[in-house]
HTML snippet that shows the backbone in 3Dmol.js (N, CA, C, O; Angstrom):
<script src="https://3Dmol.org/build/3Dmol-min.js"></script>
<div id="view" style="width:600px;height:400px;position:relative"></div>
<script>
const pdb = `
ATOM      1  N   MET A   1      -1.437 -11.360   4.761  1.00  0.00           N
ATOM      2  CA  MET A   1      -1.912 -10.258   3.945  1.00  0.00           C
ATOM      3  C   MET A   1      -0.872  -9.950   2.880  1.00  0.00           C
ATOM      4  O   MET A   1       0.332 -10.071   3.106  1.00  0.00           O
ATOM      5  N   GLU A   2      -1.357  -9.558   1.738  1.00  0.00           N
ATOM      6  CA  GLU A   2      -0.462  -9.072   0.694  1.00  0.00           C
ATOM      7  C   GLU A   2      -0.727  -7.588   0.484  1.00  0.00           C
ATOM      8  O   GLU A   2      -1.864  -7.164   0.279  1.00  0.00           O
ATOM      9  N   VAL A   3       0.341  -6.818   0.539  1.00  0.00           N
ATOM     10  CA  VAL A   3       0.262  -5.381   0.307  1.00  0.00           C
ATOM     11  C   VAL A   3       0.953  -5.093  -1.014  1.00  0.00           C
ATOM     12  O   VAL A   3       2.098  -5.489  -1.228  1.00  0.00           O
ATOM     13  N   VAL A   4       0.250  -4.403  -1.892  1.00  0.00           N
ATOM     14  CA  VAL A   4       0.857  -3.932  -3.134  1.00  0.00           C
ATOM     15  C   VAL A   4       1.073  -2.436  -2.963  1.00  0.00           C
ATOM     16  O   VAL A   4       0.147  -1.688  -2.648  1.00  0.00           O
ATOM     17  N   LEU A   5       2.313  -2.018  -3.177  1.00  0.00           N
ATOM     18  CA  LEU A   5       2.669  -0.612  -3.076  1.00  0.00           C
ATOM     19  C   LEU A   5       2.932  -0.098  -4.477  1.00  0.00           C
ATOM     20  O   LEU A   5       3.902  -0.498  -5.121  1.00  0.00           O
ATOM     21  N   LEU A   6       2.067   0.790  -4.949  1.00  0.00           N
ATOM     22  CA  LEU A   6       2.205   1.382  -6.276  1.00  0.00           C
ATOM     23  C   LEU A   6       3.075   2.629  -6.147  1.00  0.00           C
ATOM     24  O   LEU A   6       2.725   3.569  -5.433  1.00  0.00           O
ATOM     25  N   THR A   7       4.203   2.631  -6.838  1.00  0.00           N
ATOM     26  CA  THR A   7       5.175   3.715  -6.696  1.00  0.00           C
ATOM     27  C   THR A   7       5.599   4.254  -8.053  1.00  0.00           C
ATOM     28  O   THR A   7       5.290   3.688  -9.102  1.00  0.00           O
ATOM     29  N   GLN A   8       6.316   5.367  -7.993  1.00  0.00           N
ATOM     30  CA  GLN A   8       6.985   5.877  -9.180  1.00  0.00           C
ATOM     31  C   GLN A   8       8.304   6.497  -8.754  1.00  0.00           C
ATOM     32  O   GLN A   8       8.509   6.796  -7.578  1.00  0.00           O
ATOM     33  N   GLU A   9       9.192   6.688  -9.713  1.00  0.00           N
ATOM     34  CA  GLU A   9      10.511   7.252  -9.421  1.00  0.00           C
ATOM     35  C   GLU A   9      10.394   8.681  -8.895  1.00  0.00           C
ATOM     36  O   GLU A   9       9.459   9.411  -9.223  1.00  0.00           O
ATOM     37  N   HIS A  10      11.362   9.056  -8.075  1.00  0.00           N
ATOM     38  CA  HIS A  10      11.481  10.420  -7.558  1.00  0.00           C
ATOM     39  C   HIS A  10      10.227  10.873  -6.814  1.00  0.00           C
ATOM     40  O   HIS A  10       9.784  12.013  -6.948  1.00  0.00           O
ATOM     41  N   CYS A  11       9.673   9.965  -6.037  1.00  0.00           N
ATOM     42  CA  CYS A  11       8.439  10.235  -5.294  1.00  0.00           C
ATOM     43  C   CYS A  11       8.753  10.171  -3.799  1.00  0.00           C
ATOM     44  O   CYS A  11       8.952   9.087  -3.251  1.00  0.00           O
ATOM     45  N   ALA A  12       8.798  11.325  -3.143  1.00  0.00           N
ATOM     46  CA  ALA A  12       9.125  11.365  -1.710  1.00  0.00           C
ATOM     47  C   ALA A  12       8.069  10.640  -0.881  1.00  0.00           C
ATOM     48  O   ALA A  12       8.414   9.961   0.086  1.00  0.00           O
ATOM     49  N   PHE A  13       6.798  10.766  -1.234  1.00  0.00           N
ATOM     50  CA  PHE A  13       5.754  10.062  -0.490  1.00  0.00           C
ATOM     51  C   PHE A  13       5.903   8.547  -0.641  1.00  0.00           C
ATOM     52  O   PHE A  13       5.580   7.795   0.279  1.00  0.00           O
ATOM     53  N   CYS A  14       6.393   8.101  -1.802  1.00  0.00           N
ATOM     54  CA  CYS A  14       6.630   6.668  -2.009  1.00  0.00           C
ATOM     55  C   CYS A  14       7.709   6.178  -1.049  1.00  0.00           C
ATOM     56  O   CYS A  14       7.592   5.100  -0.465  1.00  0.00           O
ATOM     57  N   ASP A  15       8.756   6.977  -0.892  1.00  0.00           N
ATOM     58  CA  ASP A  15       9.815   6.628   0.063  1.00  0.00           C
ATOM     59  C   ASP A  15       9.267   6.578   1.479  1.00  0.00           C
ATOM     60  O   ASP A  15       9.624   5.692   2.254  1.00  0.00           O
ATOM     61  N   ASP A  16       8.396   7.529   1.823  1.00  0.00           N
ATOM     62  CA  ASP A  16       7.747   7.530   3.148  1.00  0.00           C
ATOM     63  C   ASP A  16       6.925   6.262   3.344  1.00  0.00           C
ATOM     64  O   ASP A  16       6.960   5.653   4.413  1.00  0.00           O
ATOM     65  N   ALA A  17       6.183   5.866   2.306  1.00  0.00           N
ATOM     66  CA  ALA A  17       5.337   4.668   2.398  1.00  0.00           C
ATOM     67  C   ALA A  17       6.185   3.418   2.595  1.00  0.00           C
ATOM     68  O   ALA A  17       5.812   2.531   3.363  1.00  0.00           O
ATOM     69  N   LYS A  18       7.319   3.339   1.910  1.00  0.00           N
ATOM     70  CA  LYS A  18       8.206   2.184   2.076  1.00  0.00           C
ATOM     71  C   LYS A  18       8.721   2.098   3.510  1.00  0.00           C
ATOM     72  O   LYS A  18       8.728   1.023   4.109  1.00  0.00           O
ATOM     73  N   ARG A  19       9.151   3.234   4.056  1.00  0.00           N
ATOM     74  CA  ARG A  19       9.648   3.249   5.440  1.00  0.00           C
ATOM     75  C   ARG A  19       8.536   2.884   6.423  1.00  0.00           C
ATOM     76  O   ARG A  19       8.770   2.144   7.379  1.00  0.00           O
ATOM     77  N   MET A  20       7.333   3.400   6.192  1.00  0.00           N
ATOM     78  CA  MET A  20       6.205   3.093   7.062  1.00  0.00           C
ATOM     79  C   MET A  20       5.908   1.594   7.053  1.00  0.00           C
ATOM     80  O   MET A  20       5.730   0.990   8.110  1.00  0.00           O
ATOM     81  N   LEU A  21       5.855   0.996   5.866  1.00  0.00           N
ATOM     82  CA  LEU A  21       5.564  -0.433   5.766  1.00  0.00           C
ATOM     83  C   LEU A  21       6.681  -1.263   6.402  1.00  0.00           C
ATOM     84  O   LEU A  21       6.421  -2.304   7.005  1.00  0.00           O
ATOM     85  N   ASP A  22       7.916  -0.800   6.264  1.00  0.00           N
ATOM     86  CA  ASP A  22       9.027  -1.492   6.944  1.00  0.00           C
ATOM     87  C   ASP A  22       8.808  -1.497   8.452  1.00  0.00           C
ATOM     88  O   ASP A  22       9.016  -2.520   9.106  1.00  0.00           O
ATOM     89  N   ARG A  23       8.391  -0.364   9.008  1.00  0.00           N
ATOM     90  CA  ARG A  23       8.120  -0.272  10.455  1.00  0.00           C
ATOM     91  C   ARG A  23       6.990  -1.221  10.859  1.00  0.00           C
ATOM     92  O   ARG A  23       7.060  -1.867  11.904  1.00  0.00           O
ATOM     93  N   LEU A  24       5.970  -1.299  10.042  1.00  0.00           N
ATOM     94  CA  LEU A  24       4.789  -2.090  10.386  1.00  0.00           C
ATOM     95  C   LEU A  24       5.047  -3.594  10.351  1.00  0.00           C
ATOM     96  O   LEU A  24       4.271  -4.363  10.920  1.00  0.00           O
ATOM     97  N   THR A  25       6.116  -4.023   9.698  1.00  0.00           N
ATOM     98  CA  THR A  25       6.417  -5.456   9.671  1.00  0.00           C
ATOM     99  C   THR A  25       6.729  -5.988  11.071  1.00  0.00           C
ATOM    100  O   THR A  25       6.641  -7.194  11.302  1.00  0.00           O
ATOM    101  N   ALA A  26       7.088  -5.115  11.998  1.00  0.00           N
ATOM    102  CA  ALA A  26       7.346  -5.545  13.376  1.00  0.00           C
ATOM    103  C   ALA A  26       6.050  -5.929  14.094  1.00  0.00           C
ATOM    104  O   ALA A  26       6.070  -6.723  15.035  1.00  0.00           O
ATOM    105  N   ASP A  27       4.923  -5.365  13.649  1.00  0.00           N
ATOM    106  CA  ASP A  27       3.647  -5.571  14.335  1.00  0.00           C
ATOM    107  C   ASP A  27       2.644  -6.440  13.580  1.00  0.00           C
ATOM    108  O   ASP A  27       1.695  -6.945  14.180  1.00  0.00           O
ATOM    109  N   TYR A  28       2.839  -6.620  12.279  1.00  0.00           N
ATOM    110  CA  TYR A  28       1.857  -7.339  11.464  1.00  0.00           C
ATOM    111  C   TYR A  28       2.562  -8.322  10.529  1.00  0.00           C
ATOM    112  O   TYR A  28       3.724  -8.142  10.166  1.00  0.00           O
ATOM    113  N   ASP A  29       1.823  -9.361  10.155  1.00  0.00           N
ATOM    114  CA  ASP A  29       2.343 -10.362   9.231  1.00  0.00           C
ATOM    115  C   ASP A  29       1.809 -10.066   7.831  1.00  0.00           C
ATOM    116  O   ASP A  29       0.641 -10.317   7.536  1.00  0.00           O
ATOM    117  N   PHE A  30       2.679  -9.528   6.971  1.00  0.00           N
ATOM    118  CA  PHE A  30       2.267  -9.223   5.605  1.00  0.00           C
ATOM    119  C   PHE A  30       3.491  -9.216   4.702  1.00  0.00           C
ATOM    120  O   PHE A  30       4.628  -9.096   5.158  1.00  0.00           O
ATOM    121  N   THR A  31       3.226  -9.346   3.426  1.00  0.00           N
ATOM    122  CA  THR A  31       4.278  -9.219   2.423  1.00  0.00           C
ATOM    123  C   THR A  31       3.993  -7.984   1.588  1.00  0.00           C
ATOM    124  O   THR A  31       2.841  -7.591   1.410  1.00  0.00           O
ATOM    125  N   VAL A  32       5.050  -7.382   1.082  1.00  0.00           N
ATOM    126  CA  VAL A  32       4.904  -6.190   0.243  1.00  0.00           C
ATOM    127  C   VAL A  32       5.447  -6.503  -1.138  1.00  0.00           C
ATOM    128  O   VAL A  32       6.537  -7.052  -1.298  1.00  0.00           O
ATOM    129  N   ARG A  33       4.665  -6.141  -2.112  1.00  0.00           N
ATOM    130  CA  ARG A  33       5.105  -6.240  -3.504  1.00  0.00           C
ATOM    131  C   ARG A  33       5.022  -4.838  -4.089  1.00  0.00           C
ATOM    132  O   ARG A  33       3.948  -4.240  -4.154  1.00  0.00           O
ATOM    133  N   GLU A  34       6.165  -4.327  -4.512  1.00  0.00           N
ATOM    134  CA  GLU A  34       6.211  -2.983  -5.084  1.00  0.00           C
ATOM    135  C   GLU A  34       6.007  -3.075  -6.590  1.00  0.00           C
ATOM    136  O   GLU A  34       6.634  -3.888  -7.269  1.00  0.00           O
ATOM    137  N   VAL A  35       5.120  -2.225  -7.098  1.00  0.00           N
ATOM    138  CA  VAL A  35       4.817  -2.211  -8.530  1.00  0.00           C
ATOM    139  C   VAL A  35       4.939  -0.773  -9.029  1.00  0.00           C
ATOM    140  O   VAL A  35       4.384   0.150  -8.435  1.00  0.00           O
ATOM    141  N   ASP A  36       5.661  -0.599 -10.113  1.00  0.00           N
ATOM    142  CA  ASP A  36       5.820   0.726 -10.716  1.00  0.00           C
ATOM    143  C   ASP A  36       4.486   1.155 -11.324  1.00  0.00           C
ATOM    144  O   ASP A  36       3.878   0.426 -12.108  1.00  0.00           O
ATOM    145  N   LEU A  37       4.056   2.333 -10.952  1.00  0.00           N
ATOM    146  CA  LEU A  37       2.774   2.857 -11.427  1.00  0.00           C
ATOM    147  C   LEU A  37       2.758   3.034 -12.946  1.00  0.00           C
ATOM    148  O   LEU A  37       1.694   2.989 -13.564  1.00  0.00           O
ATOM    149  N   GLY A  38       3.927   3.233 -13.545  1.00  0.00           N
ATOM    150  CA  GLY A  38       3.998   3.430 -14.987  1.00  0.00           C
ATOM    151  C   GLY A  38       4.017   2.148 -15.797  1.00  0.00           C
ATOM    152  O   GLY A  38       3.929   2.187 -17.024  1.00  0.00           O
ATOM    153  N   SER A  39       4.131   1.005 -15.121  1.00  0.00           N
ATOM    154  CA  SER A  39       4.132  -0.274 -15.832  1.00  0.00           C
ATOM    155  C   SER A  39       2.700  -0.646 -16.214  1.00  0.00           C
ATOM    156  O   SER A  39       1.749  -0.130 -15.626  1.00  0.00           O
ATOM    157  N   PRO A  40       2.539  -1.534 -17.191  1.00  0.00           N
ATOM    158  CA  PRO A  40       1.176  -1.964 -17.547  1.00  0.00           C
ATOM    159  C   PRO A  40       0.425  -2.538 -16.343  1.00  0.00           C
ATOM    160  O   PRO A  40      -0.759  -2.258 -16.157  1.00  0.00           O
ATOM    161  N   GLU A  41       1.118  -3.344 -15.524  1.00  0.00           N
ATOM    162  CA  GLU A  41       0.468  -3.905 -14.335  1.00  0.00           C
ATOM    163  C   GLU A  41       0.086  -2.788 -13.361  1.00  0.00           C
ATOM    164  O   GLU A  41      -1.013  -2.792 -12.807  1.00  0.00           O
ATOM    165  N   GLY A  42       0.992  -1.839 -13.157  1.00  0.00           N
ATOM    166  CA  GLY A  42       0.725  -0.725 -12.245  1.00  0.00           C
ATOM    167  C   GLY A  42      -0.436   0.133 -12.712  1.00  0.00           C
ATOM    168  O   GLY A  42      -1.276   0.540 -11.910  1.00  0.00           O
ATOM    169  N   GLU A  43      -0.482   0.405 -13.995  1.00  0.00           N
ATOM    170  CA  GLU A  43      -1.591   1.193 -14.550  1.00  0.00           C
ATOM    171  C   GLU A  43      -2.922   0.482 -14.344  1.00  0.00           C
ATOM    172  O   GLU A  43      -3.914   1.107 -13.971  1.00  0.00           O
ATOM    173  N   ALA A  44      -2.942  -0.826 -14.588  1.00  0.00           N
ATOM    174  CA  ALA A  44      -4.180  -1.596 -14.419  1.00  0.00           C
ATOM    175  C   ALA A  44      -4.603  -1.632 -12.949  1.00  0.00           C
ATOM    176  O   ALA A  44      -5.778  -1.445 -12.635  1.00  0.00           O
ATOM    177  N   LEU A  45      -3.639  -1.874 -12.046  1.00  0.00           N
ATOM    178  CA  LEU A  45      -3.966  -1.895 -10.617  1.00  0.00           C
ATOM    179  C   LEU A  45      -4.490  -0.542 -10.155  1.00  0.00           C
ATOM    180  O   LEU A  45      -5.477  -0.469  -9.423  1.00  0.00           O
ATOM    181  N   ALA A  46      -3.827   0.529 -10.583  1.00  0.00           N
ATOM    182  CA  ALA A  46      -4.248   1.876 -10.184  1.00  0.00           C
ATOM    183  C   ALA A  46      -5.664   2.171 -10.689  1.00  0.00           C
ATOM    184  O   ALA A  46      -6.490   2.715  -9.957  1.00  0.00           O
ATOM    185  N   ARG A  47      -5.929   1.816 -11.918  1.00  0.00           N
ATOM    186  CA  ARG A  47      -7.253   2.044 -12.496  1.00  0.00           C
ATOM    187  C   ARG A  47      -8.313   1.261 -11.723  1.00  0.00           C
ATOM    188  O   ARG A  47      -9.356   1.811 -11.369  1.00  0.00           O
ATOM    189  N   ASP A  48      -8.054  -0.010 -11.463  1.00  0.00           N
ATOM    190  CA  ASP A  48      -9.017  -0.863 -10.765  1.00  0.00           C
ATOM    191  C   ASP A  48      -9.237  -0.428  -9.318  1.00  0.00           C
ATOM    192  O   ASP A  48     -10.344  -0.540  -8.792  1.00  0.00           O
ATOM    193  N   ALA A  49      -8.167   0.074  -8.673  1.00  0.00           N
ATOM    194  CA  ALA A  49      -8.255   0.458  -7.252  1.00  0.00           C
ATOM    195  C   ALA A  49      -8.635   1.921  -7.063  1.00  0.00           C
ATOM    196  O   ALA A  49      -8.885   2.353  -5.938  1.00  0.00           O
ATOM    197  N   GLY A  50      -8.682   2.690  -8.151  1.00  0.00           N
ATOM    198  CA  GLY A  50      -9.024   4.101  -8.018  1.00  0.00           C
ATOM    199  C   GLY A  50      -7.887   4.934  -7.442  1.00  0.00           C
ATOM    200  O   GLY A  50      -8.123   5.961  -6.806  1.00  0.00           O
ATOM    201  N   VAL A  51      -6.659   4.490  -7.666  1.00  0.00           N
ATOM    202  CA  VAL A  51      -5.492   5.237  -7.188  1.00  0.00           C
ATOM    203  C   VAL A  51      -5.224   6.367  -8.172  1.00  0.00           C
ATOM    204  O   VAL A  51      -4.925   6.131  -9.343  1.00  0.00           O
ATOM    205  N   LEU A  52      -5.335   7.606  -7.676  1.00  0.00           N
ATOM    206  CA  LEU A  52      -5.187   8.753  -8.559  1.00  0.00           C
ATOM    207  C   LEU A  52      -3.739   9.198  -8.711  1.00  0.00           C
ATOM    208  O   LEU A  52      -3.358   9.725  -9.757  1.00  0.00           O
ATOM    209  N   PHE A  53      -2.924   8.987  -7.665  1.00  0.00           N
ATOM    210  CA  PHE A  53      -1.509   9.339  -7.733  1.00  0.00           C
ATOM    211  C   PHE A  53      -0.756   8.537  -6.679  1.00  0.00           C
ATOM    212  O   PHE A  53      -1.355   8.028  -5.731  1.00  0.00           O
ATOM    213  N   PRO A  54       0.563   8.427  -6.848  1.00  0.00           N
ATOM    214  CA  PRO A  54       1.341   7.581  -5.951  1.00  0.00           C
ATOM    215  C   PRO A  54       1.612   8.242  -4.598  1.00  0.00           C
ATOM    216  O   PRO A  54       1.506   9.460  -4.452  1.00  0.00           O
ATOM    217  N   PRO A  55       1.954   7.432  -3.636  1.00  0.00           N
ATOM    218  CA  PRO A  55       1.943   5.981  -3.656  1.00  0.00           C
ATOM    219  C   PRO A  55       0.542   5.454  -3.406  1.00  0.00           C
ATOM    220  O   PRO A  55      -0.252   6.083  -2.707  1.00  0.00           O
ATOM    221  N   GLY A  56       0.253   4.333  -3.962  1.00  0.00           N
ATOM    222  CA  GLY A  56      -1.011   3.654  -3.691  1.00  0.00           C
ATOM    223  C   GLY A  56      -0.742   2.437  -2.831  1.00  0.00           C
ATOM    224  O   GLY A  56       0.212   1.697  -3.070  1.00  0.00           O
ATOM    225  N   ILE A  57      -1.574   2.232  -1.838  1.00  0.00           N
ATOM    226  CA  ILE A  57      -1.444   1.059  -0.979  1.00  0.00           C
ATOM    227  C   ILE A  57      -2.709   0.228  -1.144  1.00  0.00           C
ATOM    228  O   ILE A  57      -3.817   0.682  -0.860  1.00  0.00           O
ATOM    229  N   VAL A  58      -2.512  -1.001  -1.611  1.00  0.00           N
ATOM    230  CA  VAL A  58      -3.617  -1.919  -1.862  1.00  0.00           C
ATOM    231  C   VAL A  58      -3.363  -3.155  -1.006  1.00  0.00           C
ATOM    232  O   VAL A  58      -2.303  -3.774  -1.099  1.00  0.00           O
ATOM    233  N   VAL A  59      -4.338  -3.513  -0.172  1.00  0.00           N
ATOM    234  CA  VAL A  59      -4.200  -4.653   0.732  1.00  0.00           C
ATOM    235  C   VAL A  59      -5.176  -5.739   0.301  1.00  0.00           C
ATOM    236  O   VAL A  59      -6.388  -5.525   0.271  1.00  0.00           O
ATOM    237  N   ASP A  60      -4.636  -6.898  -0.028  1.00  0.00           N
ATOM    238  CA  ASP A  60      -5.459  -8.027  -0.482  1.00  0.00           C
ATOM    239  C   ASP A  60      -6.474  -7.585  -1.533  1.00  0.00           C
ATOM    240  O   ASP A  60      -7.656  -7.921  -1.453  1.00  0.00           O
ATOM    241  N   SER A  61      -5.999  -6.832  -2.511  1.00  0.00           N
ATOM    242  CA  SER A  61      -6.799  -6.337  -3.653  1.00  0.00           C
ATOM    243  C   SER A  61      -7.751  -5.200  -3.309  1.00  0.00           C
ATOM    244  O   SER A  61      -8.488  -4.746  -4.185  1.00  0.00           O
ATOM    245  N   ASP A  62      -7.762  -4.725  -2.073  1.00  0.00           N
ATOM    246  CA  ASP A  62      -8.625  -3.611  -1.680  1.00  0.00           C
ATOM    247  C   ASP A  62      -7.801  -2.344  -1.511  1.00  0.00           C
ATOM    248  O   ASP A  62      -6.805  -2.352  -0.787  1.00  0.00           O
ATOM    249  N   PRO A  63      -8.201  -1.243  -2.171  1.00  0.00           N
ATOM    250  CA  PRO A  63      -7.459   0.001  -2.008  1.00  0.00           C
ATOM    251  C   PRO A  63      -7.598   0.532  -0.579  1.00  0.00           C
ATOM    252  O   PRO A  63      -8.691   0.547  -0.013  1.00  0.00           O
ATOM    253  N   VAL A  64      -6.472   0.966  -0.007  1.00  0.00           N
ATOM    254  CA  VAL A  64      -6.473   1.500   1.349  1.00  0.00           C
ATOM    255  C   VAL A  64      -6.164   2.991   1.334  1.00  0.00           C
ATOM    256  O   VAL A  64      -6.803   3.766   2.046  1.00  0.00           O
ATOM    257  N   SER A  65      -5.187   3.395   0.526  1.00  0.00           N
ATOM    258  CA  SER A  65      -4.863   4.821   0.465  1.00  0.00           C
ATOM    259  C   SER A  65      -4.039   5.125  -0.768  1.00  0.00           C
ATOM    260  O   SER A  65      -3.496   4.232  -1.418  1.00  0.00           O
ATOM    261  N   TYR A  66      -3.959   6.414  -1.074  1.00  0.00           N
ATOM    262  CA  TYR A  66      -3.042   6.899  -2.087  1.00  0.00           C
ATOM    263  C   TYR A  66      -2.623   8.299  -1.682  1.00  0.00           C
ATOM    264  O   TYR A  66      -3.280   8.958  -0.877  1.00  0.00           O
ATOM    265  N   GLY A  67      -1.509   8.737  -2.260  1.00  0.00           N
ATOM    266  CA  GLY A  67      -0.953  10.033  -1.869  1.00  0.00           C
ATOM    267  C   GLY A  67      -0.177   9.897  -0.573  1.00  0.00           C
ATOM    268  O   GLY A  67       0.331   8.822  -0.253  1.00  0.00           O
ATOM    269  N   ARG A  68      -0.085  10.992   0.173  1.00  0.00           N
ATOM    270  CA  ARG A  68       0.679  10.973   1.421  1.00  0.00           C
ATOM    271  C   ARG A  68       0.198   9.830   2.301  1.00  0.00           C
ATOM    272  O   ARG A  68      -0.981   9.774   2.653  1.00  0.00           O
ATOM    273  N   PRO A  69       1.100   8.913   2.660  1.00  0.00           N
ATOM    274  CA  PRO A  69       0.670   7.741   3.430  1.00  0.00           C
ATOM    275  C   PRO A  69       0.301   8.098   4.871  1.00  0.00           C
ATOM    276  O   PRO A  69       0.951   8.927   5.508  1.00  0.00           O
ATOM    277  N   SER A  70      -0.743   7.462   5.361  1.00  0.00           N
ATOM    278  CA  SER A  70      -1.191   7.645   6.739  1.00  0.00           C
ATOM    279  C   SER A  70      -0.974   6.335   7.491  1.00  0.00           C
ATOM    280  O   SER A  70      -1.676   5.351   7.258  1.00  0.00           O
ATOM    281  N   GLU A  71      -0.001   6.332   8.389  1.00  0.00           N
ATOM    282  CA  GLU A  71       0.266   5.121   9.162  1.00  0.00           C
ATOM    283  C   GLU A  71      -0.947   4.746   9.999  1.00  0.00           C
ATOM    284  O   GLU A  71      -1.256   3.567  10.166  1.00  0.00           O
ATOM    285  N   ARG A  72      -1.616   5.734  10.511  1.00  0.00           N
ATOM    286  CA  ARG A  72      -2.816   5.475  11.321  1.00  0.00           C
ATOM    287  C   ARG A  72      -3.875   4.722  10.517  1.00  0.00           C
ATOM    288  O   ARG A  72      -4.454   3.749  11.000  1.00  0.00           O
ATOM    289  N   ARG A  73      -4.122   5.177   9.295  1.00  0.00           N
ATOM    290  CA  ARG A  73      -5.124   4.530   8.434  1.00  0.00           C
ATOM    291  C   ARG A  73      -4.723   3.103   8.100  1.00  0.00           C
ATOM    292  O   ARG A  73      -5.549   2.191   8.148  1.00  0.00           O
ATOM    293  N   VAL A  74      -3.444   2.910   7.760  1.00  0.00           N
ATOM    294  CA  VAL A  74      -2.977   1.572   7.398  1.00  0.00           C
ATOM    295  C   VAL A  74      -3.030   0.650   8.613  1.00  0.00           C
ATOM    296  O   VAL A  74      -3.433  -0.507   8.490  1.00  0.00           O
ATOM    297  N   ARG A  75      -2.627   1.144   9.785  1.00  0.00           N
ATOM    298  CA  ARG A  75      -2.718   0.328  11.008  1.00  0.00           C
ATOM    299  C   ARG A  75      -4.168  -0.074  11.294  1.00  0.00           C
ATOM    300  O   ARG A  75      -4.432  -1.222  11.652  1.00  0.00           O
ATOM    301  N   ARG A  76      -5.100   0.855  11.140  1.00  0.00           N
ATOM    302  CA  ARG A  76      -6.525   0.522  11.353  1.00  0.00           C
ATOM    303  C   ARG A  76      -6.968  -0.585  10.418  1.00  0.00           C
ATOM    304  O   ARG A  76      -7.668  -1.511  10.828  1.00  0.00           O
ATOM    305  N   GLU A  77      -6.557  -0.489   9.157  1.00  0.00           N
ATOM    306  CA  GLU A  77      -6.939  -1.510   8.175  1.00  0.00           C
ATOM    307  C   GLU A  77      -6.304  -2.853   8.522  1.00  0.00           C
ATOM    308  O   GLU A  77      -6.972  -3.885   8.451  1.00  0.00           O
ATOM    309  N   PHE A  78      -5.032  -2.857   8.894  1.00  0.00           N
ATOM    310  CA  PHE A  78      -4.369  -4.100   9.286  1.00  0.00           C
ATOM    311  C   PHE A  78      -5.030  -4.692  10.521  1.00  0.00           C
ATOM    312  O   PHE A  78      -5.245  -5.902  10.588  1.00  0.00           O
ATOM    313  N   ASP A  79      -5.356  -3.849  11.501  1.00  0.00           N
ATOM    314  CA  ASP A  79      -6.028  -4.330  12.711  1.00  0.00           C
ATOM    315  C   ASP A  79      -7.376  -4.959  12.359  1.00  0.00           C
ATOM    316  O   ASP A  79      -7.714  -6.032  12.858  1.00  0.00           O
ATOM    317  N   ARG A  80      -8.129  -4.298  11.513  1.00  0.00           N
ATOM    318  CA  ARG A  80      -9.439  -4.805  11.099  1.00  0.00           C
ATOM    319  C   ARG A  80      -9.306  -6.179  10.446  1.00  0.00           C
ATOM    320  O   ARG A  80     -10.080  -7.091  10.737  1.00  0.00           O
ATOM    321  N   ARG A  81      -8.339  -6.316   9.579  1.00  0.00           N
ATOM    322  CA  ARG A  81      -8.147  -7.583   8.871  1.00  0.00           C
ATOM    323  C   ARG A  81      -7.621  -8.663   9.793  1.00  0.00           C
ATOM    324  O   ARG A  81      -7.981  -9.830   9.641  1.00  0.00           O
ATOM    325  N   THR A  82      -6.776  -8.301  10.745  1.00  0.00           N
ATOM    326  CA  THR A  82      -6.237  -9.266  11.682  1.00  0.00           C
ATOM    327  C   THR A  82      -7.344  -9.825  12.580  1.00  0.00           C
ATOM    328  O   THR A  82      -7.377 -11.026  12.850  1.00  0.00           O
ATOM    329  N   VAL A  83      -8.241  -8.965  13.036  1.00  0.00           N
ATOM    330  CA  VAL A  83      -9.366  -9.394  13.861  1.00  0.00           C
ATOM    331  C   VAL A  83     -10.302 -10.280  13.046  1.00  0.00           C
ATOM    332  O   VAL A  83     -10.800 -11.286  13.551  1.00  0.00           O
ATOM    333  N   ALA A  84     -10.544  -9.912  11.786  1.00  0.00           N
ATOM    334  CA  ALA A  84     -11.452 -10.683  10.940  1.00  0.00           C
ATOM    335  C   ALA A  84     -10.916 -12.084  10.638  1.00  0.00           C
ATOM    336  O   ALA A  84     -11.697 -13.001  10.385  1.00  0.00           O
ATOM    337  N   GLN A  85      -9.594 -12.258  10.662  1.00  0.00           N
ATOM    338  CA  GLN A  85      -8.995 -13.563  10.357  1.00  0.00           C
ATOM    339  C   GLN A  85      -9.075 -14.524  11.535  1.00  0.00           C
ATOM    340  O   GLN A  85      -8.899 -15.729  11.356  1.00  0.00           O
ATOM    341  N   ARG A  86      -9.335 -14.017  12.729  1.00  0.00           N
ATOM    342  CA  ARG A  86      -9.369 -14.892  13.921  1.00  0.00           C
ATOM    343  C   ARG A  86     -10.644 -15.651  14.028  1.00  0.00           C
ATOM    344  O   ARG A  86     -10.825 -16.424  14.969  1.00  0.00           O
TER     345      ARG A  86
END
`;
const viewer = $3Dmol.createViewer("view");
viewer.addModel(pdb, "pdb");
viewer.setStyle({}, {cartoon: {color: "spectrum"}});
viewer.zoomTo();
viewer.render();
</script>
C-alpha cells in the first residue's frame, strides 16, 4: 500500500498523523510519502481527494481521512485492504 500524507508546517494534527503512521508500520506493510499541502502536487491531491484541511491521509489514491487523525479509521481501512489483497 502507498499512503500519501498531506501536511503543512506548524500543524499539530500533522505531527499526530506522522506518529500514528509510524506506529502502524509494525502491523501493516505500507510506504508513506509526505506531500506539502501548499505545493502544486499537494493542492492537486487535496482537490482530487476532497481534503479540506490537513492532515490528509490518502491510501492507494483513495481518501481515508483529513483533519484530526483517527487511528481506528486508518486501521479499519488497512485491514479492509489487507483482506482484499489475499
